[in-house]
N, C-alpha and C positions, 0 to 999 in steps of 0.2 A: 244832228240832234237825235236822229233815230238810234244811232250807234250808242250815244251817251245814255239814252233811255234804256237800251238793252243792258248796258253795263251796270246801270243802277239796279235793274231788276235781276241781274245774274250775280251769283256769288259762287265761290268754290272753297272747299276745305279738304285737307288731307289728314287722315287719322291713322294711328298705328294700332293694329290688332293682330295678335299672334296668328300666323297663317293656318295653324292647325284648327282654328275655330271657323275659318272662312266657310267651309261647306255647311256648318250649322247655321251661319248667318244667311246663306243662300236659301237653305231649306229644301224640302223635297221638290225636285224638278223646278227649283227657283221660286217656290210659293212665297217664302218669307220676304225675299229681296224685292220681288215684284209688288208685293203689298206696300212695302216702304216707298218704292218709287212712285206708285200711284197716289198714295196718301199724301206725300209731301211734295209731289210734282218735282222730283229731282232725278238726275241720272247718277248711277253709282258704278264706279269701275272697281271691280275686285280683281286683283292680278291672277292670271292663270297659275295653277299648281306648280307648273314647271319653273316659274320665276322664284319660287320660295320667298316671295316678298311679303312684308307685313302692311304695306302702304295701301290704304283704300282712299279713293278720291270721290267726293260727292260734289255735284254741281247743280245749280238751279236757283230757284227763288230763295233770296237770303234767309227768310224765316224758315222755309222748308229745309234748307241745308242744315240750319242749327238743330231743328227738331230731329232730322234723320240721324245727325251726328250723335245726339243725346241717346236716341233709342239704340243705335248700334253699339255704342260704348257700354250701355247698361246691359245689353244682352251678353256682351263679351265678358263683363265683370261677373255676371251670374255664372257663366260657363267656367270662368277661371276658378270660381269658388265651388264648382260642382264636383262631386266625387262619385266614382263607381267602386263599389267594394264587393268582393266575392266572399260570402260567408259560408264556411263548410258546416253543413248540418246533415247528419245521417238521414238518408232518405226515409227510413222507417218512421221518423218523427214528423215528416212534412204534413201528413194528414191531420195529426193532432194539433199542430201549430195553426193550420188553416181553420180547423174546428168544423163542427157540423154546420153545413150550409154556409161555411166561410165566416162564421161569426167571430171566431177568435182573431183571425187576421184583420177583420174589420176594426176591432178594438185597437190593434197595433197601428193600423193606418190612421185611425182618428187621433191617436196619441202623437204620431209623427206625420202630419198631413203632407209635409213637403218631400217625404221620402217615397220613392217608387220601389216596391218590393216585388221581385219576380221569382217565382218558384219554377224549377225545371219541369218539363212534361214527365209524368210518372214513367212513361215508356222509356225515357232516356236513362233511367237508373242512375241519375246524377245526384251528388250531394251538394251541389253549388247553388246557393240562393243569392241572387244579386240585389244589392241595394244601390239606389242612385238618388242623389239630391245634394243639398248644401252640406259642406264638409262636417260642420258640428252636429247637424241633425243626423247625418249618416252614422257618426260615431256614437251618438246617444242611442240610436235605434239598434246598432250593433250590440252594445252593452246589454240593452234590455232583452234582446233575443237570445244572447248567449246565456244570460241568467235563466231564461225560460228553459233552454235546452238542458242546462245543468240540472235543473229541478226534474225535468223529464227523465234524464239519465239516472238520477238518484232514485227516482220512483219506478224505474223499469227493471230493477233487479228481478231475476226470475228463477224459480226452482221447480224442478219436476219431481213429484212424489208418486211412486208407484203404490197403488192401494188395491188389494184384491177386489175384483169387480163386485163380488156379492155384498161388499160393505159400503159401496158408494151410496146406496139409498139411506143407510144409517147416518152417513156423514151429511147428507143433504137434509135429513130430518123431515118431519111431517110438514108438508107445504113449504119446504125449503127453510124451516125455522132455524135448524142447526147451522147450516152453512151461512145463513144471513148473519147469525150471531158471531160466528168466527170472523167473517169478513169485516163486520163493524168493529169488533173489539181489537182485531189485529191491524185494521186499516189497510187491507190488501185486497187485490182483485183475485178471485179464485175461479178457475175454469175447470169444469169437469167434462170428460168426454161424453159424447151422446150415448144414450142408453144402448142403442143398437150397434155401437162401434165396438171393436175388439180391444180398444185401448184401455189400459188400466191407469194411465198417467193423469194425475191432477196437477195443473200448473198454477203456481202462486206467483203473483207479480206485485211489486211494491218496493218499499225500502228494505234493505237487506235484513236488518234485525227483525222487522215485522214479519217478513217472509219466513224466517227461521222459527219464529214463535208460532205462526200459523201451522207450519209443518209439524212441529212437536204435538200440537193439539190434535191434528188429523191422525197422526201415527198412534197417539195414545187411545183414540176412539177405536182404531182397528185392533189394538192390542187387547182392550177390554172386551171387545165383542167376541173375539175368536180365541180358539186355543192356538194363538199364533205364538210360536216360540221365536225367540230372538237369541242368536248366539254370536259371540264375538270370536273371530279367529285371528290369530296373529300371524301375519305373513310379511316378510321383509318388503318395505316400500319399493325397493328397486325392482321387485318382480311384478308389481301391480300392472304396469303397462302391458307387459307381455302376457299376463293372465287375462286381461280384458280383451286383448287381440285387436286386430285392425277393425276400426269402426265397431268395436264391441262384439265381434262375431263369436269369439271363443266363449266369453262369459255368458252370452245369450244362449249358446247351445247347452251350457250346464243348467241354466235357469229353466229352459224348456224341458230338459230331460228330467229335472227333479220337480215336476208338478208346478212349474211356474213360480218357484220361490224368488224372492227379491234379494239380490246381492249388492251391497252398497260399499263402494270403495271410498277411502278418505280423499279429500280434495288434493289434487296433484301439488306437490311442493310443500305439503303440510308436514311431511316427514313421519306421519303416523303409520304404524304397521297394522292398525286395527281394521279388519274387514267385518262388516255386519251382515249376517244372513237372517232373513225373516221369512216365516211361512209356517205351514202345518208341521208339527214336531218331526214326524217321520221323514218328510221331505227335506227339512233343514239338516237332519243328521246325514242324509244321503249326499246333499250338496256339500256339506262340510268335508265329508270323506273325499269326494271328488276333487274339491278345491285343494285340499292339503296334498293329495296324491299328485295333482298337477303341479303344485308349487315345488314339490320334491323333485319331480321330473325336470322342471325348468332349471332347478339348481344343479341337477346332475346332467346339465346340458340337454335341453330339449331340442328336438330335431323337427323341422317342418318341410313338407314338400307340397307344392301346388300341382294339381293335375287339372286338365280341362276336359269337359264333356258337354255336349250340346244340352241346353236346359231341358229339352224334351226327353232326354234319357234319364234325368234325375229320378223321376218317379219309379222307373224300373230298377235303378240302382238301390233306391231306398227300400223298395218292396212294400208289400201290403202291411200297413201298421208298423213300418220300420223294420220288418223282420229280416230282410236281406242284409241291411247295413249293420244291424245289431250282431248278426253272425260274424261279419268281418271284424267288427269291433271286439267281440268276445274272443275270437280265435287269435287275434293279433295283439290286443291291448292298446291299439292306437286309437286316437280320437279323430273322427271324420266330420268336417264342417261343410255343409252345403250353403250356398248363398241365400240370404234372406230376400224377401220381395223387393226391399228398397235398395239392395246393393246394385252398384253400377255394372259390375262385371258378373253377368249371370252364368258364365261358363265355369267359373272358378270353384274348385273343390279343394279344401285344404286338409292335409293329414298331419297330425301333431302327435308326438310321443317320443319314446326312445328310438334311436336310429333303426335298429333291426326290426322293431315293431312297425315303424313307418314304412320301411322298404317292403315288408311282407304285405302290409295292407295295400300299398301302392300296386304291388304285383297282382293281388287279387282283384282290385278295382279295375286296373288296366285290362285284365283279361275279360272282365264283365263288359267293359266299354267296347273292347275289340269285338266281342260277340254281337253287341248292339250295332256296331259299325258295319258288320258283315250282313246285316239284315237288309234285304232288298224287298221292294214292294212291286207288285204287278197286278193288273186287273184284267178280267176277261168278261165277255158278255154271256149271260146265261138267261134264256127265256124265263121270265118270272113264273110260268106255269110249272117249271121243274123245281123251283126253289124248295117247295114243301118236302120233296124227297130227301133233301140234304139236311133240313133242320128238324125233322120230326124226331121223336124220342130224345128230346134235349140235345139235338145235334150229334147223335151217335155216329152217323156216317162221317161227319166232319172230323170227329175225334179219331176215328179209325184212319182217315186219310192223313191226319196230322202225325199220328204215330208211325205210320208206314213210311212217311217221307221225312222223318227226323225233326219233328218239332216245328212244322210249318203251320202258321195260323191262317185259317181261312175265315173271312167274315162276310156274311150275306147281309143285304140291306134288310131293315125291319119290314115286316109285311105291311102293305098299305102305304109305303113311302114311294 
């Protein structure tokens, strides 16, 4: 009778669930399956991974077996329908999509409550945003976010406009009135460099057509304010890249030399030959001459040589107020470009011009560098009480020593150090 009783109280059932979902059914260190076993008073046999079997066996109280079966099948069907999707969104947009204090992402999550949205850690520099949830919801959420990104891309066109520093305050206007008006009417974001920075560049961001409209307005303010001349120079488009130089080094050296004029090349691939030079009239003329001269040289086969010198030598090569380097430039006719602060390669000096001029300048510079390379430094201890003797009369004694020993420089510490 007891056996019969047991059989009545015991039941078993076998169900088929794809083995790839088994570990999800088991849960983290068995949490899920143990809850089901306790709740429904059943034992559940899930085949080990090695068997690659889909068959799960549930035994126990007949009612419990049915309930456990229903719950496991429901879980499996939810997983069957679940999708994980990797959405590629440029990392620079992640913060905007998340919004201040996460309010924009909260709106998206409220719209698609069943979708889990994971952004990568900013330190990972990854563009992959992961969506997980029911298939249709993930699809809808994907479409929604892609449209959002498309709007961001369209509204994040950006132009840099160089404007002479002294006119920034006019563009801003009293209490910012002017710039506010331009921002509102062109529907763009306009960033000006800080007053104490050396930068002249104003950055306009928004839809392309709006950015271009804002740029025209800002340039026309500059033109009205100053005796700013603007000349157009026609230079064959195929020469533009070589005139701009690697990372803009060549064109930057012309702009700096001509009082900081702005030289604007047409967009690459536009096929236009027109180069615009803006700045005070005399500087514009000077830059135009240099640019045309350079273009002519490029056409008659310009020649380039790179030489290397330790960055700490550069100031000696350039000389006070650029005197030394100007001498080399004037005597040879070659153009010499030193690295800018932001250049990666700080040793690189480039010489450009006609071949014989470049070779001549190279020879002169290499001789100067060689001289600097031959310089050695040594130090000795001299009791501070004798220092006065050497440095009185503006260092007369030191000058005599320097001359007698062929240009040796001796420097004493400042008194009191």
